[in-house]
LUMMARFI-637807 format. One line per field, with one value per residue (C-alpha): chain; residue in one letter; residue number from 1; x, y, z. Coordinates in steps of 0.25 Angstrom, whole numbers, plus 2048, in hexadecimal, padded with zeros to 3 digits. Each point is the difference from the previous one (the first is absolute). Layout:
BEGIN
kette	c(A,...)
rest	c(A,...)
nr	c(NUM,...)
east	c(X,...)
north	c(Y,...)
up	c(Z,...)
This chain:
BEGIN
kette	c(A,A,A,A,A,A,A,A,A,A,A,A,A,A,A,A,A,A,A,A,A,A,A,A,A,A,A,A,A,A,A,A,A,A,A,A,A,A,A,A,A,A,A,A,A,A,A,A,A,A,A,A,A,A,A,A,A,A,A,A,A,A,A,A,A,A,A,A,A,A,A,A,A,A,A,A,A,A,A,A,A,A,A,A,A,A,A,A,A,A,A,A,A,A,A,A,A,A,A,A,A,A,A,A,A,A,A,A,A,A,A,A,A,A,A,A,A,A,A,A,A,A,A,A,A,A,A,A,A,A,A,A,A,A,A,A,A,A,A,A,A,A,A,A,A,A,A,A,A,A,A,A,A,A,A,A,A,A,A,A,A,A,A,A,A,A,A,A,A,A,A,A,A,A,A,A,A,A,A,A,A,A,A,A,A,A,A,A,A,A,A,A,A,A,A,A,A,A,A,A,A,A,A,A,A,A,A,A,A,A,A,A,A,A,A,A,A,A,A,A,A,A,A,A,A,A,A,A,A,A,A,A,A,A,A,A,A,A,A,A,A,A,A,A,A,A,A,A,A,A,A,A,A,A,A,A,A,A,A,A,A,A,A,A,A,A,A,A,A,A,A,A,A,A,A,A,A,A,A,A,A,A,A,A,A,A,A,A,A,A,A,A,A,A,A,A,A,A,A,A,A,A,A,A,A,A,A,A,A,A,A,A,A,A,A,A,A,A,A,A,A,A,A,A,A,A,A,A,A,A,A,A,A,A,A,A,A,A,A,A,A,A,A,A,A,A,A,A,A,A,A,A,A,A,A,A,A,A,A,A,A,A,A,A,A,A,A,A,A,A,A,A,A,A,A,A,A,A,A,A,A,A,A,A,A,A,A,A,A,A,A,A,A,A,A,A,A,A,A,A,A,A,A,A,A,A,A,A,A,A,A,A,A,A,A,A,A,A,A,A,A,A,A,A,A,A,A,A,A,A,A,A,A,A,A,A,A,A,A,A,A,A,A,A,A,A,A,A,A,A,A,A,A,A,A,A,A,A,A,A,A,A,A,A,A,A,A,A,A,A,A,A,A,A,A,A,A,A,A,A,A,A,A,A,A,A,A,A,A,A,A,A,A,A,A,A,A,A,A,A,A,A,A,A,A,A,A,A,A,A,A,A,A,A,A,A,A,A,A,A,A,A,A,A,A,A,A,A,A,A,A,A,A,A,A,A,A,A,A,A,A,A,A,A,A,A,A,A,A,A,A,A,A,A,A,A,A,A,A,A,A,A,A,A,A,A,A,A,A,A,A,A,A,A,A,A,A,A,A,A,A,A,A,A,A,A,A,A,A,A,A,A,A,A,A,A,A,A,A,A,A,A,A,A,A,A,A,A,A,A,A,A,A,A,A,A,A,A,A,A,A,A,A,A,A,A,A,A,A,A,A,A,A,A,A,A,A,A,A,A,A,A,A,A,A,A,A,A,A,A,A,A,A,A,A,A,A,A,A,A,A,A,A,A,A,A,A,A,A,A,A,A,A,A,A,A,A,A,A,A,A,A,A,A,A,A,A,A,A,A,A,A,A,A,A,A,A,A,A,A,A,A,A,A,A,A,A,A,A,A,A,A,A,A,A,A,A,A,A,A,A,A,A,A,A,A,A,A)
rest	c(M,G,K,S,Q,Y,K,K,K,T,Q,G,W,R,H,N,P,L,R,V,P,D,A,H,L,G,G,G,K,G,E,G,K,A,D,P,N,K,E,K,Q,M,L,P,I,L,N,K,L,K,S,P,E,Y,A,D,R,T,W,A,C,A,A,I,C,N,L,I,Q,N,D,A,A,T,R,R,L,F,Q,G,R,N,V,V,G,E,L,I,E,R,L,S,D,S,V,D,E,V,L,V,E,A,S,G,A,L,R,N,L,A,I,D,G,G,H,E,L,C,G,E,M,A,N,K,G,I,M,S,H,L,T,V,L,I,S,K,I,T,N,T,I,D,S,L,A,T,A,P,Q,G,V,K,P,T,D,A,E,F,Q,A,R,K,H,L,L,S,L,A,E,N,V,I,S,L,L,W,S,L,A,E,A,N,P,K,T,L,Q,A,V,N,A,V,G,C,E,G,L,L,I,K,V,L,A,G,R,E,S,L,G,L,G,V,S,L,A,A,S,Q,A,L,Y,S,L,T,Q,D,N,P,P,F,R,K,A,I,V,N,Y,P,N,A,L,E,T,I,I,S,M,I,E,E,D,H,T,P,V,E,S,S,Y,A,A,Q,S,R,N,G,K,G,K,S,K,E,I,N,G,T,A,Q,E,E,F,P,D,G,R,A,L,L,R,R,L,L,V,S,G,V,I,R,N,C,V,L,A,G,S,R,T,D,E,R,V,N,I,T,G,L,T,S,G,T,I,L,P,L,I,N,G,L,L,D,I,N,L,I,N,V,V,D,K,V,L,G,L,A,Q,Q,V,P,K,E,G,T,A,N,L,G,K,D,L,K,T,D,H,R,S,A,A,E,L,S,L,E,R,S,E,R,S,L,T,T,V,V,I,A,S,E,V,L,T,D,I,C,A,G,L,E,D,E,E,D,V,P,L,N,P,A,E,A,I,A,Q,D,E,E,I,D,E,D,E,D,M,D,E,I,L,A,D,E,D,L,I,E,R,G,R,D,P,L,L,E,V,E,E,P,I,L,S,P,T,V,N,P,G,A,T,L,S,H,L,L,R,T,L,Q,L,P,S,R,L,T,A,L,S,Q,L,T,A,L,S,F,P,P,T,N,N,Q,P,S,P,H,P,P,T,T,S,V,L,S,V,L,H,L,R,V,L,E,A,L,N,N,L,L,L,T,T,A,A,S,L,P,S,G,G,E,S,A,E,I,S,G,T,V,P,V,Q,Q,L,W,A,G,M,F,A,I,I,S,A,I,G,S,E,P,D,A,L,N,M,K,G,Q,E,M,R,V,E,V,L,E,M,A,L,G,C,I,W,G,T,V,K,V,A,P,N,V,L,D,I,Q,N,D,H,I,Q,T,L,I,D,S,T,R,V,L,R,S,D,V,A,K,S,R,V,I,E,A,L,S,A,L,A,A,R,Q,N,V,S,V,E,Q,N,Q,V,I,G,T,W,L,L,Q,L,L,T,A,S,S,T,L,T,P,D,I,L,I,S,V,L,N,A,I,I,D,V,Y,A,D,E,T,R,P,Y,D,K,P,V,F,V,A,G,G,F,L,E,S,L,S,G,I,V,A,K,V,R,A,E,I,K,R,I,D,K,R,K,N,R,Q,L,R,T,Q,G,E,E,A,Y,E,N,L,V,A,F,I,K,Y,R,R,S,L,R,Q)
nr	c(1,2,3,4,5,6,7,8,9,10,11,12,13,14,15,16,17,18,19,20,21,22,23,24,25,26,27,28,29,30,31,32,33,34,35,36,37,38,39,40,41,42,43,44,45,46,47,48,49,50,51,52,53,54,55,56,57,58,59,60,61,62,63,64,65,66,67,68,69,70,71,72,73,74,75,76,77,78,79,80,81,82,83,84,85,86,87,88,89,90,91,92,93,94,95,96,97,98,99,100,101,102,103,104,105,106,107,108,109,110,111,112,113,114,115,116,117,118,119,120,121,122,123,124,125,126,127,128,129,130,131,132,133,134,135,136,137,138,139,140,141,142,143,144,145,146,147,148,149,150,151,152,153,154,155,156,157,158,159,160,161,162,163,164,165,166,167,168,169,170,171,172,173,174,175,176,177,178,179,180,181,182,183,184,185,186,187,188,189,190,191,192,193,194,195,196,197,198,199,200,201,202,203,204,205,206,207,208,209,210,211,212,213,214,215,216,217,218,219,220,221,222,223,224,225,226,227,228,229,230,231,232,233,234,235,236,237,238,239,240,241,242,243,244,245,246,247,248,249,250,251,252,253,254,255,256,257,258,259,260,261,262,263,264,265,266,267,268,269,270,271,272,273,274,275,276,277,278,279,280,281,282,283,284,285,286,287,288,289,290,291,292,293,294,295,296,297,298,299,300,301,302,303,304,305,306,307,308,309,310,311,312,313,314,315,316,317,318,319,320,321,322,323,324,325,326,327,328,329,330,331,332,333,334,335,336,337,338,339,340,341,342,343,344,345,346,347,348,349,350,351,352,353,354,355,356,357,358,359,360,361,362,363,364,365,366,367,368,369,370,371,372,373,374,375,376,377,378,379,380,381,382,383,384,385,386,387,388,389,390,391,392,393,394,395,396,397,398,399,400,401,402,403,404,405,406,407,408,409,410,411,412,413,414,415,416,417,418,419,420,421,422,423,424,425,426,427,428,429,430,431,432,433,434,435,436,437,438,439,440,441,442,443,444,445,446,447,448,449,450,451,452,453,454,455,456,457,458,459,460,461,462,463,464,465,466,467,468,469,470,471,472,473,474,475,476,477,478,479,480,481,482,483,484,485,486,487,488,489,490,491,492,493,494,495,496,497,498,499,500,501,502,503,504,505,506,507,508,509,510,511,512,513,514,515,516,517,518,519,520,521,522,523,524,525,526,527,528,529,530,531,532,533,534,535,536,537,538,539,540,541,542,543,544,545,546,547,548,549,550,551,552,553,554,555,556,557,558,559,560,561,562,563,564,565,566,567,568,569,570,571,572,573,574,575,576,577,578,579,580,581,582,583,584,585,586,587,588,589,590,591,592,593,594,595,596,597,598,599,600,601,602,603,604,605,606,607,608,609,610,611,612,613,614,615,616,617,618,619,620,621,622,623,624,625,626,627,628,629,630,631,632,633,634,635,636,637,638,639,640,641,642,643,644,645,646,647,648,649,650,651,652,653,654,655,656,657,658,659,660,661,662,663,664,665,666,667,668,669,670,671,672,673,674,675,676,677,678,679,680,681,682,683,684,685,686,687,688,689,690,691,692,693,694,695,696,697,698,699,700,701,702,703,704,705,706,707,708,709,710,711,712,713,714,715,716,717,718,719,720,721,722,723,724,725,726,727,728)
east	c(800,80A,809,7F5,807,7FA,805,7F3,7F7,7F1,7FC,7F4,80A,809,7FF,7FB,805,7F2,7F8,7FC,7F8,7F2,800,80C,7F8,7F8,7F3,7F7,806,803,7F2,7F8,7FC,801,802,7F2,806,807,7F3,7F9,80B,800,7F4,804,80E,7FB,7F7,80C,807,7F7,800,802,80A,80E,804,7F4,804,80E,7FC,7F7,80B,809,7F5,7FE,80E,800,7F3,804,80F,802,7F1,7FA,7F2,7FF,807,7F5,7F5,806,801,7F1,7FE,808,80C,809,7F8,7FF,80F,803,7F7,808,80C,7FB,7FE,806,806,80E,7FD,7F4,808,80B,7F6,7F7,80C,806,7F2,800,80E,7FD,7F4,808,80B,7F7,7F5,809,7FC,7F1,800,80A,7F7,7F5,808,803,7F2,7FB,80A,80C,80A,7FA,802,80E,804,7FD,807,80C,801,7FE,80B,809,7FF,802,80C,806,7FD,807,80C,801,7FE,80B,809,802,7F3,7F8,7F2,7F4,7F6,7F6,80B,805,7F2,7FE,80D,7FB,7F3,808,808,7F5,7F7,80C,802,7F1,7FF,80C,7FC,7F2,807,809,7F3,7F8,80C,800,7F1,7FD,804,7F5,804,80F,7FD,7F9,80C,809,7F6,802,80F,804,80F,803,7FB,807,80D,7FF,7FD,80D,808,7FB,801,809,7F6,7F3,803,801,7F2,7FB,80D,7FE,7F2,805,80B,7F5,7F7,80B,805,7F1,7FE,80D,7FC,7FA,7FC,808,7F9,803,80F,801,7FB,80A,80C,7FC,7FD,80B,80A,7F7,80B,80B,7F7,7FD,80F,804,7F7,805,80E,7FD,803,7F3,806,802,7F1,7FC,809,7FA,7F2,805,806,7F3,7F8,80A,800,7F1,7FD,80C,804,7FD,7F4,802,7F7,803,80E,802,803,7F8,80D,801,7F5,806,7F7,805,7F8,80D,805,7F3,7FF,80E,7FD,7F3,807,80A,7F4,7FB,80D,801,7F2,803,80D,804,80E,806,7F5,802,7FC,80A,80B,7FE,7FC,809,7F6,80A,80A,7F6,7FA,80D,806,7F5,7F2,805,809,7F4,7F7,80B,7FF,7F2,800,804,7F4,7FD,7F1,7FE,805,7F7,7F4,803,801,7F3,7F9,805,7FC,7F2,7FC,803,7F7,7F4,7F4,7F6,7F4,7F6,806,804,7F8,802,803,80F,800,80E,800,80F,801,807,807,80E,7FE,7F8,80B,80A,7F7,7FF,80F,802,7F6,807,80E,7F9,7FA,80E,805,7F4,804,80E,7FC,7F8,80B,809,7F6,802,810,7FF,7F8,80B,7F8,7FB,7F3,7FE,7F4,7F4,800,7F3,800,7FC,7F1,805,809,7F5,7F6,809,804,7F2,7FC,80B,7FD,7F1,803,808,7F5,7F6,808,802,7F2,7FE,80D,802,80C,808,7FD,805,80D,802,7FF,809,80F,80A,809,80C,800,7FD,80A,803,7FD,80A,7FB,800,805,7F9,808,806,801,80E,7FB,804,80A,7FB,80C,7FE,7F2,803,80E,802,7F2,7FC,7F2,7FB,802,7FC,7F3,7FC,802,7F6,7F6,7FE,7F2,7FE,7F4,7FA,803,7F1,7F3,7FB,7F7,7F6,7F8,808,808,80F,806,805,7F9,80A,80C,7F9,7FD,80E,806,7F8,804,80F,801,7FA,809,80C,7FC,7FE,80E,806,7F8,806,80E,7FF,7FA,80B,80A,7FA,800,80F,804,807,7F8,805,7F9,804,80E,808,804,7F1,7FC,80B,7FA,7F2,7FC,7F6,7FD,7FE,7F7,7F8,7FE,7FC,7F6,7FA,7FF,7F7,7F8,7FE,7FC,7F5,7FC,7FE,7F3,7FA,7F2,806,804,7F1,7FC,7FD,80B,80B,803,80E,803,7FE,808,80C,7FE,801,80C,807,7FD,806,80D,800,800,80B,808,7FE,804,80D,806,7F6,80B,805,7F3,7FC,7F2,7F7,7F3,7F7,806,7FB,7F2,7FF,803,7F6,7F5,803,7FA,7F2,800,807,7F7,80A,803,80E,803,7FB,809,80C,7FD,7FE,80E,806,7FB,805,80E,800,7FB,80C,80B,80D,7FE,7F1,7FA,7F7,7F6,800,800,7F4,7F8,802,7FF,7F3,7FA,803,7FA,7F4,7FE,800,7F7,7F6,7F2,800,805,80D,802,809,80B,800,7FE,80D,808,7FC,803,80E,803,7FD,808,80C,800,800,807,80C,7FD,80E,7FC,7FF,7F2,7FB,7FD,7FA,7F7,7FE,800,7FA,7F6,7FA,803,801,7F3,7F9,806,7FC,7F2,7FF,805,7F3,7FB,80D,7FE,7F2,804,80B,7F6,7F7,80A,7FC,80C,7FB,7FF,80C,809,80C,7F9,7FA,80F,805,7F4,803,80F,7FC,7F6,80B,80A,7F6,7FE,80F,803,7F6,806,80E,7FD,7F8,80D,808,7F8,803)
north	c(800,80A,800,805,80A,80C,7FF,805,80B,801,809,805,808,805,810,806,80E,806,7F6,803,7F6,805,7FE,80A,80B,809,809,7F4,7FC,7F2,7FE,804,80F,807,80F,806,80A,7F5,7F8,80B,801,7F1,7FF,80C,7FA,7F2,806,807,7F2,7FE,80E,801,80B,7F9,80C,7FD,7F1,804,809,7F6,7F6,80A,804,7F2,7FF,80D,7FC,7F2,802,7F9,801,7F2,805,809,7F4,7F7,80A,800,7F1,7FF,808,7F6,80A,7F4,7FB,80E,803,7F3,803,80D,7F7,7FE,80F,805,80C,7FF,80A,7F8,7F3,807,806,7F3,7F7,809,801,7F0,800,809,7F8,7F3,806,807,7F5,7F4,7F1,803,80A,7F8,7F4,808,805,7F2,7FB,80C,7FC,80A,7F5,800,80F,800,7F5,80A,80B,7F8,7FD,80E,805,7F5,804,80F,7FD,7F7,80C,80A,7F7,7FF,80F,808,806,80F,804,809,7FB,809,805,7F5,7F5,806,800,7F2,7FC,807,7F8,7F3,802,803,7F5,7F6,804,7FF,7F2,7FA,805,7FA,7F3,801,802,7F5,7F6,803,7FF,7F1,7F3,802,80D,7FC,7F5,80A,809,7F4,7FC,80E,7FE,80E,7FC,805,80E,800,7FC,80A,80B,7FD,7FF,80D,807,80C,804,7FC,807,7FC,800,7F5,7F8,800,7FB,7F5,7FC,800,7F7,7F6,7FF,7FD,7F6,7F8,7FD,7F3,7FF,7F5,802,80F,7FD,7F6,80A,80A,7F7,7FB,80E,805,809,801,7FC,808,80C,7FE,7FE,80C,809,7F9,804,80E,80B,807,80D,807,7FE,805,80C,803,800,809,80A,800,803,80C,805,800,807,80A,7FB,7F5,803,800,7FC,806,802,7F1,7FE,7F6,7FA,7FA,7F6,7FB,7FB,7F2,7FA,7FB,7FA,7F9,7FB,7FA,7F9,7FA,7FA,7FA,7F9,7FC,7F9,7F9,7FB,7FA,7FA,7F5,7FF,7F3,7FF,7FF,80F,804,7FB,80D,809,7FC,805,7FE,809,80A,800,801,80A,80A,7FC,7FF,80D,807,7FB,803,80F,801,7F9,80C,809,807,7FD,80A,80B,7FC,800,80E,806,7F9,805,80E,7FF,7FA,80D,808,7F8,808,7FB,7F8,808,800,7F9,80A,7FA,80C,7FE,802,7F4,7FB,7F4,800,80E,7FF,809,801,7F9,7F4,7FE,7FF,7F6,7F8,800,7FC,7F5,7FB,7FF,7F7,7F8,7FE,7FB,7F6,7FA,800,7F8,7F6,7FD,7FF,7F6,7F7,801,7FD,7F4,7F6,7F3,7F7,7FA,7F2,7FE,7F7,7F6,7F9,7F1,7F8,7FA,7F2,805,809,7F5,7F6,80B,804,7F1,7FE,80C,7FD,7F2,806,80A,7F6,7F9,80D,803,7F8,802,809,808,7F5,7F6,80A,802,7F2,7FE,80C,7FD,7FE,80C,7F8,7F8,80C,801,80F,805,80A,80E,806,80F,80A,803,80E,808,806,80C,80C,7FC,800,807,80B,802,7FF,806,809,806,7FF,7FD,7FB,80D,809,7F8,801,80F,800,7F8,809,806,80F,80A,7FD,7F1,7FC,808,806,7F8,80C,7FF,80C,7FF,800,80E,7FA,7F3,7FC,801,7F8,7F5,7FF,800,7F5,7F7,805,7FB,7F3,7FE,803,7F6,7F6,802,7FF,7F4,7F9,804,7FB,7F3,7FE,803,7F6,7F5,803,7FD,7F3,7F5,802,80D,80F,804,80B,806,801,806,80A,805,800,80B,7F6,809,80C,7F8,7FB,80E,805,7F6,801,80F,7FD,7F6,80A,80B,7F7,7FA,80E,801,7F2,804,805,7F2,7FC,80D,801,807,7FC,7F2,804,801,7F1,7FE,808,7F9,7F2,803,807,7F3,7F8,808,7FD,7F1,802,808,7F5,7F5,808,802,7FD,7FF,80E,807,807,7FB,808,7F9,80A,7FC,7F2,805,809,7F5,7F7,80B,802,7F3,804,80B,7F9,7FB,7F7,7F2,802,80C,7F9,7F5,809,806,7F2,7FB,80D,7FE,7F1,805,80A,7F6,7F6,80A,7FE,80B,800,802,7F6,80A,804,7F1,7FD,80C,7FB,7F1,802,808,7F6,7F5,808,801,7F1,7FD,80B,7FC,808,7FA,804,801,7F5,809,806,7F2,7FB,80C,7FF,7F1,802,80C,7F8,7F4,809,808,7F3,7F6,801,7FC,806,80E,808,804,7F2,7FB,80D,802,7F3,7F6,809,806,7F2,802,7F1,7FD,80B,7FC,7F1,804,807,7F5,7FC,80E,803,7F4,803,80F,7FA,7F7,80B,806,7FB,7F8,802,80F,803,7F4,808,805,7F3,7FA,80B,7FD,7F1,802,80A,7F5,7F5,809,803,7F2,7FD,80C,7FB,7F2,805,80A,7F4,7F7,80A,7FE,7F1)
up	c(800,804,7F4,7F7,7F6,7F9,7F2,7FA,805,803,7F4,808,809,7F5,801,7F4,7FE,7FE,808,80E,807,803,80F,800,7FB,809,7FF,7FF,7F2,804,807,7F3,804,7F3,7FE,7FC,7F7,7F8,800,7F9,7F5,7FD,7F6,7F7,7FF,7FD,7F5,7F9,7FF,7F4,7FA,7F1,803,803,809,809,800,804,80A,807,801,806,80A,805,804,807,808,804,804,80E,802,802,802,7F4,7F8,804,7FD,7F1,800,803,7F3,7F8,7FE,7FE,7F4,7FA,801,7FA,7F4,7FE,7FE,7F2,7FD,7F3,806,807,80B,804,800,809,80A,801,802,80A,808,7FF,805,80C,803,800,808,80A,801,800,7FE,801,7F4,7F8,801,7FB,7F4,7FC,801,7F7,7F5,801,7FC,7F1,800,806,7F6,7F4,807,803,7F1,7FC,80A,7FB,7F2,803,808,7F4,7F6,809,801,7F1,7FE,7FA,80A,801,7F9,808,802,7FC,80A,7FD,802,80D,805,7FC,807,80C,800,7FE,80C,809,7FA,802,80E,804,7F9,806,80E,7FE,7FC,80D,809,7F9,802,80F,801,801,7F9,7F5,7FC,800,7F6,7F8,7FF,7FD,7F4,7F9,7FE,805,802,7F2,803,80E,7FA,7F4,80A,808,7F4,7FB,80D,7FC,7F6,807,80D,80E,804,7F6,802,810,7FE,7F7,80B,80A,7F8,7FD,80E,804,7F5,802,80F,802,7F2,7F8,7F2,800,805,7F4,7F6,805,7FF,7F2,7FB,7F6,808,80C,80A,7F9,800,80F,804,7F8,808,80D,7FD,7FA,80A,804,805,7F2,7FE,80E,7FD,7F3,806,80B,7F6,7F8,80C,804,7F2,7FF,80D,7FF,80E,809,809,80F,80B,80D,7FC,7FB,7F2,7F8,7FB,80F,7FA,7F3,7F5,802,7F5,7F8,80D,803,7F1,802,80D,7FA,7F4,80A,806,7F3,7FC,80D,7FF,7F2,802,80A,803,7FA,7F5,7F1,7FF,80A,7F7,7F8,80B,80C,80A,80C,7FA,7FC,80E,808,7F6,7FD,807,80E,800,7FA,80B,80B,7FC,805,80D,809,7FD,80D,802,80B,7F8,7F4,809,806,7F2,7FC,80C,7FD,7F1,803,807,7F4,7F6,7FC,808,7F8,7FB,7F5,7F4,7F4,7F4,7F7,7F1,802,80A,802,80A,801,806,80E,809,803,80D,7FA,7F5,80C,807,7F4,7FE,80F,7FE,7F4,808,80A,7F5,7FA,80E,800,7F3,804,80C,7F8,7F7,80C,807,7F4,800,80F,7FE,800,804,7F6,805,7FD,7F8,804,7F4,7FF,800,7F3,801,804,80B,806,800,807,80A,803,802,80A,808,800,806,80B,803,801,80A,808,801,80D,807,80C,804,806,7F5,7F6,808,801,7F1,7FE,7FB,80A,801,804,7F3,7F8,7F4,7FE,7F2,7FA,801,7F2,801,7F6,7F4,801,7F3,7FE,7F8,808,80A,80E,805,7F6,805,80F,801,7F4,7FE,80F,7FC,80D,807,7F4,7FD,80F,800,7F4,806,80C,800,7FE,803,7F2,7FF,803,7FF,80C,809,803,7F3,7FA,7F4,7FF,7FE,7F3,7FD,7F4,809,80A,7F6,7FB,80D,805,7F4,801,80F,7FC,7F4,808,80B,7F5,7FB,80E,803,7F4,803,80E,7FB,7F6,80B,80A,7F5,7FD,80F,803,805,80E,802,7FF,7FA,807,7F2,7FD,80E,7FE,7F3,804,80A,807,80C,7F7,7F8,80C,805,7F3,7FE,80E,7FD,7F5,808,80B,7F7,7FA,80D,806,7F8,801,7FB,7F3,7FC,7FD,7FA,7F1,7F8,80B,7FA,7FD,80F,802,7F3,805,80E,7FB,7F8,80B,808,7F5,801,80F,7FC,7F7,80A,80B,7F6,7FC,80E,80C,80A,7FF,801,80D,802,80A,806,7FA,7F2,803,804,7F4,7F6,807,800,7F1,7FC,804,7F5,7F5,7F5,7F8,805,7FA,808,80D,7FD,7FF,80E,806,7F9,805,80E,800,7FC,80B,80A,7FD,7FE,808,80B,801,80E,807,801,7F1,7FC,809,7FA,7F2,803,809,7F5,7F5,808,803,7F1,7FE,80C,7FE,7FC,7F4,7F3,7FA,7F1,7FA,7FE,80E,806,7F9,803,80F,801,7F9,809,80D,7FB,7FC,80D,80A,7F7,809,80F,804,7FE,80D,7FE,7FD,80F,805,7F4,7F8,80B,80B,7F7,7FC,7F2,7FD,806,7F8,7F3,803,801,7F2,7F7,7FB,7FE,7F8,7F8,7FD,7FC,7F6,7FA,7FC,7F7,7F2,7FB,7F1,801,809,7FF,806,80C,803,7FF,809,80A,800,803,80B,806,7FF,807,80B,803,7FF,809,80B,800,801,80C,807,7FE,808,80C,800)
């Protein structure tokens, strides 16, 4: 249970730069209380979507964007009037401006409305329209690529090119959002064959611009995660990997400098906000694009595979990708939050939407532009952490290979016969039938395979990742939405910070698991202990646990789900820290009780199992006090003997924990805790109960868990017989 790694991400928690969860928003927007002024404006806008005048249709699409931005209630109001279907219909409009605005409105709806709206779009036939637009955009890109160089385009050609870039960015962003919505929409995106468009955009990035190539990079990164058909399409597409590698190896700073210069030239001089130049928040899109394609190549190419023969993913990672990530890990989140809080106060207050004929949905104040750049810098660290999580995942988990039908039937019949005989046996009969521990032949313990990609020494000693990731994981004033039903001072920053903490902890979790797996079979290594600041990690994780635990009611509130996610991952890092060097940790009694209490709020059996395994390791460490061992051991025994039924995962974890802690009768805590506490008698009285719970695991649906359960039951019986033999 404890060695679960996080190579892939839960896509539902990926921070979209424009997507703020409804529950983070205030003013009743998340609860469905629409602004009456916007409600009055809705019908006239919808009527103009079908106007014979293209200017009216264009205006209506832009107005919808303006009204629904970060406003769940108004968005649902429009949904009730079939705004999604009306906008999809406009994707077949004959006027380019309408196409651009309609696709932009749909893009914002998909981003702002999330999975629910993406599913509605798919149901209302958006994919057939996107297929036509993909073909149109691809053909136009091909024609631009073959156009004579040095010939100045006409005004009409320039306008057509401008429309192409906007349309391409909108369509690609829609594909990105649809791919993340659900398995059905992901399959639909796979079926349209958009890999050619995305690669051509990346190949033509210099002429097509940063906006559309960034959208293509984001779409590729999303589509290549947990999606073998699309990964195969990318690997097989001509020059796709070469294009991606060239982007990874291409320095992003000249592009960033060019855009900064353009901004200064356009404005005369850089704007200042309270004396702070906007350049303090760099554009950051070129850097983000480079990180995204770094993630794409690692998603597509497995080290040692045939494809890797022409990529050398290990060399690319150590020589380029890891140094790029390394430069992003020292961002000071406290300073960022302070700046965001100051800028948020300067953002114009929301009022009645301006829906005049000169409507421009992208008009933003200087403070809003700076906030967007700050958010993008945090998003870049999120992507860097996701790529790092994969790099740190050094354990190759053994796959559960299914039996062939004949073996499965034979195994099922054998177990069924045993179970029929067990039905009528009581605790003592089952113990008598158990294997004799003295005659037990020890089977070799198979150590997990450690992937030698980026060397562990480099990650631990040179880059000092444990301490730097711990610093990034520490919570700030904006890390979670407030618990008083008020919105965050800047919801987008809160949204991205929550995900950033989670991703950083996932990377740290993987690094600790890989480190623990590399230890010699005898236990901790002095060399490893010296490179991993375990006490600093321990203190950092408990700071997170204490901060989240200080508002226990929030863990059950809607919109506060990330608190539990971060808590579970912090506890996973506690497990990893204990496994690396338990004997050098300074463990206080309140730490033990905090870990025990945390199991009551955790929702995942995997997370609970990690806590149980961590506590068992603490109970058996060399310098454990009798008091601490008694607290942990008594709690574990109470879990087993309580009237409430444990889930199979937790039952197996508790059984293994008790046996591991009390397997050595010579330990100082054995007599005052195990013997004096009557542990053996209690364990002897639950054998039949344990056997019945293990038998409830469906061996046809979950063969691996059933096997683990059978082993835990057999070990329990053997353990009881062994401890009884010591009394003779």
